C-alpha positions in Angstrom: -8.1 4.9 7.5 -6.0 3.9 4.5 -2.3 4.9 4.4 -1.3 8.0 2.5 0.0 7.3 -1.0 3.7 6.5 -1.0 4.4 8.9 -3.8 4.9 12.7 -4.0 1.4 14.1 -4.4 2.8 17.4 -5.6 4.2 15.7 -8.8 1.6 12.9 -9.1 -1.7 14.3 -7.8 -4.7 12.0 -7.3 -2.7 8.8 -7.2 -4.8 6.1 -5.6 -3.5 3.6 -3.0 -3.1 0.5 -5.2 -0.7 -1.5 -7.4 0.7 -0.2 -10.7 2.7 -1.9 -13.4 6.3 -0.8 -14.1 8.2 -1.2 -17.4 10.7 -3.7 -15.8 10.6 -7.5 -15.8 10.6 -9.3 -12.5 14.1 -9.3 -11.0 14.0 -12.8 -9.6 11.9 -14.4 -12.4 11.8 -12.9 -16.0 8.4 -14.6 -16.5 7.0 -12.1 -13.9 6.7 -8.3 -14.2 7.6 -5.7 -11.6 4.9 -3.7 -9.8 4.8 -1.0 -7.2 2.2 -0.4 -4.6 1.8 3.4 -4.1 -0.2 2.8 -0.9 2.4 0.9 1.1 5.6 1.7 -0.9 6.0 -1.9 -1.9 7.9 -3.0 -5.0 8.0 -6.6 -6.2 7.2 -9.1 -8.9 3.8 -10.3 -10.0 2.5 -12.6 -12.7 2.0 -10.8 -16.0 -1.7 -11.9 -16.3 -2.8 -10.0 -13.1 -4.7 -6.8 -14.1 -3.1 -3.7 -12.6 -3.2 0.0 -13.3 -0.6 2.0 -15.3 0.9 5.4 -14.6 2.4 7.1 -17.6 5.4 9.4 -17.0 8.1 11.0 -19.0 11.4 12.6 -18.0 12.3 16.3 -18.5 10.8 18.8 -20.8 
């Protein structure tokens, strides 16, 4: 059985257990981009040419 999403399902319903882009460059290497894995709760850098999903969010009303 796959792990539960490592994100609050009340605020972000229907999030699948996979990798998503962030808006941040890679911390260790600026030629990389940051990504988060909502399945395992992993955050790291990945080459910019790897196809990933995007989650759009905004703050406050």
